[in-house]
C-alpha positions in Angstrom: -37.5 19.8 -63.1 -36.8 22.8 -65.4 -39.1 25.1 -67.3 -38.0 25.3 -71.0 -39.1 27.4 -73.9 -38.9 25.9 -77.3 -38.6 28.2 -80.1 -39.2 27.0 -83.8 -41.2 28.0 -86.6 -41.7 24.2 -87.4 -44.6 22.6 -85.3 -43.3 19.1 -85.6 -39.9 20.0 -84.2 -41.4 21.8 -81.4 -43.7 18.9 -80.5 -40.9 16.5 -80.9 -38.6 18.4 -78.4 -41.5 19.0 -76.2 -42.3 15.2 -76.1 -38.6 14.4 -74.9 -38.5 17.4 -72.6 -41.5 16.1 -70.8 -40.3 12.6 -70.6 -37.2 13.9 -69.0 -39.7 15.6 -66.4 -39.4 19.2 -67.6 -42.2 21.6 -68.3 -42.2 23.0 -71.9 -43.5 26.4 -73.2 -43.7 27.1 -77.1 -43.0 30.0 -79.3 -43.1 29.9 -83.0 -40.9 32.9 -84.0 -38.2 35.1 -82.3 -40.7 38.1 -81.5 -43.0 35.8 -79.6 -40.1 34.3 -77.8 -38.7 37.7 -76.6 -42.3 38.6 -75.5 -42.7 35.4 -73.5 -39.2 35.7 -72.1 -40.2 39.3 -70.6 -43.5 38.1 -69.2 -42.3 34.5 -67.9 -39.3 32.8 -66.3 -37.7 30.2 -67.9 -34.7 27.9 -66.7 -33.5 27.4 -70.4 -34.3 28.3 -73.9 -34.2 26.1 -77.1 -33.9 28.6 -80.0 -33.9 28.0 -83.7 -32.0 30.4 -86.1 -34.0 30.5 -89.3 -37.4 31.8 -88.4 -39.7 34.6 -89.9 -40.0 38.2 -88.3 -36.9 37.7 -86.1 -34.2 35.1 -86.5 -32.5 33.4 -83.7 -29.5 35.7 -83.5 -31.7 38.7 -83.2 -34.0 37.0 -80.7 -30.8 36.0 -78.5 -29.5 39.4 -78.5 -32.8 40.9 -77.6 -33.3 38.4 -74.7 -29.7 39.1 -73.4 -30.5 42.6 -72.8 -32.9 41.7 -69.8 -32.1 38.1 -69.2 -29.2 35.5 -68.5 -31.4 32.5 -69.1 -29.2 29.7 -70.8 -29.7 29.3 -74.6 -29.2 26.3 -76.8 -29.3 27.3 -80.2 -30.6 25.1 -83.1 -29.8 25.5 -86.9 -29.6 23.4 -90.1 -26.2 25.5 -90.4 -23.0 23.9 -89.2 -20.5 26.5 -90.4 -18.1 27.9 -87.9 -19.2 31.5 -88.6 -22.8 30.7 -87.5 -21.5 28.9 -84.2 -19.3 32.0 -83.5 -22.4 34.4 -84.2 -24.2 32.5 -81.8 -21.6 32.5 -79.0 -21.0 36.2 -79.5 -24.6 37.1 -78.6 -24.4 35.0 -75.5 -25.6 31.4 -76.5 -24.6 28.6 -74.2 -24.6 25.8 -76.7 -25.1 24.9 -80.3 -26.9 22.0 -81.8 -27.0 21.5 -85.7 -30.0 19.9 -87.4 -30.9 17.1 -87.9 -30.3 16.2 -84.3 -30.7 13.4 -81.9 -33.3 14.4 -79.4 -31.7 12.3 -76.8 -28.5 14.1 -77.4 -30.4 17.5 -77.2 -31.7 16.5 -73.8 -28.2 15.4 -72.6 -27.0 18.9 -73.6 -30.0 20.6 -71.9 -29.1 18.6 -68.7 -25.5 19.7 -68.9 -26.2 23.3 -69.6 -28.7 23.3 -66.5 -26.1 21.8 -64.4 -23.7 24.5 -65.4 -25.9 27.3 -64.9 -27.0 26.0 -61.5 -23.3 25.9 -60.3 -22.7 29.3 -61.8 -26.0 30.7 -60.2 -25.0 29.3 -56.7 -21.7 31.1 -57.0 -23.1 34.3 -58.2 -25.8 34.4 -55.7 -23.2 35.1 -53.1 -22.3 38.4 -54.8 -25.5 39.3 -56.8 -29.4 39.7 -56.3 -31.3 38.9 -59.6 -34.9 39.4 -60.0 -36.3 39.3 -63.4 -34.6 42.4 -65.1 -33.2 43.8 -61.9 -29.5 43.0 -61.0 -27.9 44.2 -57.9 -24.1 43.3 -57.9 -22.9 43.7 -54.3 -19.2 43.4 -55.2 -19.1 45.7 -58.2 -21.6 48.0 -56.7 -23.5 48.2 -59.9 -27.4 47.9 -60.2 -28.8 47.4 -63.6 -32.6 47.7 -64.5 -33.6 45.8 -67.5 -30.2 45.9 -69.0 -29.6 49.6 -68.1 -27.2 50.7 -65.5 -29.0 52.7 -62.9 -27.2 55.9 -61.6 -27.4 56.1 -57.7 -25.8 58.0 -55.1 -23.7 56.2 -52.7 -26.4 56.5 -50.0 -29.1 54.9 -52.3 -26.6 52.0 -52.9 -26.2 51.5 -49.3 -29.9 51.7 -48.5 -30.8 49.3 -51.4 -28.1 46.8 -50.4 -29.1 46.6 -46.9 -32.7 46.2 -47.8 -32.0 43.6 -50.4 -29.7 41.6 -47.8 -32.7 41.7 -45.6 -35.5 41.2 -48.2 -38.7 40.1 -46.7 -38.2 41.5 -43.3 -39.9 44.6 -41.9 -37.2 47.3 -41.5 -38.1 50.2 -38.9 -37.1 53.8 -39.7 -34.8 53.6 -36.9 -33.0 50.5 -38.0 -32.5 51.8 -41.6 -31.2 55.1 -40.4 -28.7 53.6 -37.9 -27.4 50.9 -40.4 -27.2 53.2 -43.5 -26.5 56.7 -42.0 -24.9 55.6 -38.5 -25.8 56.2 -35.0 -24.4 59.7 -35.0 -26.9 60.7 -37.9 -28.5 64.2 -37.0 -31.3 64.3 -39.5 -34.8 63.1 -39.4 -37.3 60.7 -41.1 -37.7 62.9 -43.9 -34.3 62.3 -45.0 -35.0 58.7 -45.2 -38.2 59.0 -47.0 -36.6 61.3 -49.5 -33.9 58.7 -50.3 -36.6 55.9 -50.5 -38.5 58.2 -53.1 -35.2 58.5 -55.2 -34.4 54.8 -54.9 -37.7 53.9 -56.2 -37.3 56.3 -59.1 -34.0 54.7 -60.0 -35.6 51.1 -59.8 -38.1 52.3 -62.4 -40.4 49.2 -63.0 -39.2 47.5 -59.9 -40.0 50.4 -57.6 -42.8 48.5 -56.1 -40.4 46.0 -54.5 -40.0 48.6 -51.8 -43.2 48.5 -49.6 -44.1 51.0 -47.3 -45.1 49.7 -43.8 -47.3 52.6 -42.3 -46.2 53.6 -39.0 -43.1 51.3 -39.0 -40.7 51.6 -42.1 -40.1 49.6 -45.3 -39.7 46.3 -46.8 -38.1 45.0 -49.7 -40.5 42.3 -50.8 -40.2 40.0 -53.8 
């Protein structure tokens, strides 16, 4: 079962897609324009977005581009337009598939299933090298951390500290454990060095600083 966001300014189309989506066992949320869709994507987690192009306030292209700044959720774009230019524009902003109106709801659900399967396979592969939580992406292979689409500038020690904590997320990590694993057994500093780096790391993580939880008298835990 997947959670879908259906975005279209026409109520009857939203209801039609929702009906078929729920019949397929999915949950469905709705937005009536691009601005509302972007806001909902910031405050909720979806498995797939069905997005119309022609909408007031913010059209589908603008909404898709805005969503792609902080989310990699698959997007299927709907449009009455079938020209190659429109399809290319959609793919350029990161759309995964394109369905032209009028469309068959059954075919749309088949495309939803296909995109979800592709996304699932891709995510399983990426999970080996990436940690993703909302707008926080930690790429272990590339040694890159992005916060809501912006690359975080960290020192090598901050990277090592974050990577170790993420790999051990949910576990209580003692000060001694963190120092020995990140700085090495021959480290001659004290706990204040660790605390300073934690403070800097939290600053680098911005809105996700709270994921690093202080365990008084013990150490820290990376908690999602």
